N, C-alpha and C positions, 0 to 999 in steps of 0.2 A: 670498678674504679668509680670516682666521684664524677659529678656531672661536669665540673671544669677538666678534668683529665680526658673525659670522652670528647668534650668539645674540641680540645686540643689535638686529639687523634684524627677528628674530622678534617682538620686543616692539613694534617701530615697526609692522610690518604688522598685528599684533593690535589695536593702538590704532587704525588706520585701519579695520579690519573691524568694530570696534565702533560706530565713528562712522558708518560707512555701512550698518550693520546687515547685514552679509554675513560668511561665513566667513573665517577667516584663510587656509585652504589655497586658496581660490577666489583671493584677492588674490595669493598668492605665485605661483600658476599663470599669473597675467597678468604678473606681474614678469618671470618668467623671459624672455618674448618680448622685452620692452624692454631687459633686460640684454645680451641678444644683440646689440642695436644699438649697443652702446658708450655708452649714454646714462649721465648722471650719476645720482647717488642722487636728488638734487633734481628731475631731469626724471622718472625713474621713478615717483616719487611723485605727481607732479603728473599724468601720463598715467594711472596707475592709478586716481585718482579719476574722471576721465571714462569710462575703460574700465569701471569698476564700475557706473557709472549706465548707460551703454549696454547692458551686459550684461543687467541686470535689466530694464531697459524693453524691449529688443528680443528678450529671451529667448533669447540666445545665450550659450554658455559662455564663460568668461572668456579661455581661450587663443584661442579663435577670434575674439572681439571684438577683442582686441588685435591679431591679424593683420590684420582687415578694416581697422580704423581706422588701423594703421601704413601698410598699402598706399596708403591715400588720402593720408595725410600726407606720405609720401616721394615719391609720384609727382606730386601737385599743389602741394606746398608750403604747404598750408593748416593752420591750427592744428586740433588733435585735437577740440577743442570744437566748432568750426565743422562738421568733418565729421559729428560725432555729432548736431549739431542738425539739420543739413539731412537726413540720412538719417531720423531718426526723424519729423521734420515731414512729409517726403514720404510716408512710410509711412502716417502718420495720415490724410493728405490723398487717399489713393488706395486701390484695393482690393488693396493689396499691403503690404509691411512694410518697416521700417526696416532688418531683416537682409536681405531679399531685394535692396534697392537697393544696399546695400553690397557684397553678393556680386557683383552686376553690375558695378559700377564697379570692382571688383578686377581684372576681365577686361580693361577698356579705358582705365584710368587712364594707362597709358604713352603710349599713342596720343593721347589727349585733351591730355596735357601737351605732347607734341611739336608738336601743332598750334596750341598757345596758346588752347586752349578754356577757358571758365570751368567750374570745378568744378560750380557751381549748375547751369549750362545743360545739361550732360551727364547730371547726375543726374536733371534732369526729364525728359530724353529717356527714361531707364531706366525711371523710375516710370510714365511714360505708356504705353509698350509694354507694360510689365508688367501694368498695370491693364487694358488692353484685350485682352491675348491670353492672360494667366495662364500663360504659358510660364515655364520655369525662368530664375531670374535668371542663372545662368552663361550659358545658351543666348542670351538678350537681350544680356548684356555682350559675349559673343563676337561677335555679329552687328554691334554698334555699332562694336566694335573692328575688324572687318573692312572696315566702310565708312569709318571714318576712317583707316585704314592705306591704303586704295585712294586716297583723296584726297590724303594725304601723298606716296605714290609718283608720283601724276600730276603734282603740282605741284613735286616736287624733280626728277624724271628726265623728265617729259613723257609716261611710257609705263607701262601696267599690263600685266605679263607674263601675268596669269592668263587675261584675255579679249582681249587685244591692243588694248584702248583707248588711245587717245592723248589728251593735254591738248585737242587741237584738236576731238576728238570731243564732249569735254564743253562746250567753248566754243560749238561749233556748236549743240548741243542747247538750251543756255540762251539763245543769241541767238534762237531760234525763239520764246521768250515774253518778249523784250524785256530780257533780262538779260546781263550780262557777268561773267565770272570774275575781271576785273582791276579794281582800284579806280583811283581818280582819280590816283593816285600811281605807277601802273604796277605795284603789288604783287598777288599773288594774294590774293583776299578770304579772311578768316576763314571757316572752314566753318560756324560758328554763324550769321554774317551771310548766307551763301549759303542756308541752309535757311530764315532767316527770311524772306528775299526769295521763294523758291520758294512758301512758304506763302501769301504775299500773292497770288499768282497762281493757286494750285492750284485753287481752286473754280471758276474759270472755264475750266479746261482740259478738252478732250475726253479720252476714255480712251486714244486712240492717243498723245495728247501726253504724257499722264501717264506712260504706260509707257515712252515714249523717255526721259523726264526721269529716271525711277526707275532706268532701266538704265544711263544714263550716268553718274549720280552714285553709285549704289550697287553696280552689277553685277547680273547675273542671279540669283545665288544669294542676294542679301539684298534683292531687290525687295519682298517681302512685308512685310518689317519696315520698309521705307522707307515702302511706303504705310500701314501702320499708324500711323506716326509723323505723317506729313502729313494722314492723315484726322483725327487728334487733336491736332493741332499747337496749336490755340488752348488747349486744356487744359494743354499743356505751357508754353506762355507763362505761363498763369496760375500754374502751379506754380513756374515759375523766378522769378516776381515775389515770390511768397509765400516762397520759399526765401531771399531776400535778407533777409527779416525774421525769419528763424527761430531768431535768438539766444536762448538761454535755455530752449529747448524740452526739452533733455535734464535740466536741473534741475528744470523744472516737473513732468515726468512722472515723475521719480524720487521727487518727494515722495509721489505715490500709492502707489509700492511701500513707501515707509517706514510706511505706515499699515496694509499687509496682514499677513496671518497669516505668510506666509513670511518677512517682515522680522524678526518677533517670533522665530520659530524660529531664523533665522539669528544673530541677536542673542545668543540664548541659547548657541547653540554657540560662537558667538565668545568669549563671558564664560568657558565652560568651557575653551576652548583657552588664554585668557589665564591661567586658574588653573594649568593644567598648565605653562605656561611659566613661571610665578612659582616654583611648587614644585620641578618638576623641572628645573632649570637645567642649563646645559651641564657645570657642574663636577660636580654631583651624579651626572650620567649617566656622566661619566668615572671618578669614583670607584667607582660601582658595577661598571664594566667592569674596571677595575684589581683590584678585590678578587675578583671572579669569576675573572679569568685567574690571580691568584696561587693562589687555592683550587684550581682545577684542576691546576695546575703541582705544588702540594703533595701531591695526591693520587696523580699520576703518579709522583712521587719515592718 
């Protein structure tokens, strides 16, 4: 954009910053991430509002917040407000945080979308395992991604190269607990439905059968995470149900930030930034530069 257009944007961002009681520089740092996606100015401003609220509530810097929310929006096709609401709600409902759940989801969003899984369902799995194990979000997300990728390979090609498991092996394992991997229409069942069914039978299985099922569905390397999820699956289902009603969580929690000392400080900074923008505008800076250049050239002559 031209220098004049950019200067106009500065005023627009400053107005948003004062409205949200944050600094203009923070707003701009988040905007860069959205501009790189080719979004329109209107879309950028809309996403900035949600990112601003998420950033302050989750205590994550603006650039990282924009990156996390964008990864979810792009992979799952959900609205940015929905992504923020679910992450923050699940973070409050468990011994984890909205930031950790978002970081975990960033690792598995692509695989979840490929299998047609619900955003809220996968998020509840991440929150459940994170609360139970307190392992890093990235590690948990990578594990779930590995499990989902395994199921995807098995249903698409019938074979998993990593440990030589065949889809028939999975079907045989599930048949031992009275389950089928194929639905009534002859299609492979959604992985979320498979886990729901396994959970319904999990409490009545002996240790040997549990190990057999876990190894078939998750593989040897991810067995422990599968166990953690199954042993806490009732909590996961509760979180999933709650997350479907999470709309408005971000806005509600942001109201608490607006009453904080930090909001007052940032609002004061934004006011100073606005004063700078109003007094030292683009033309004034250019005139100073031109005068300085002319003065130096005169001295050299």
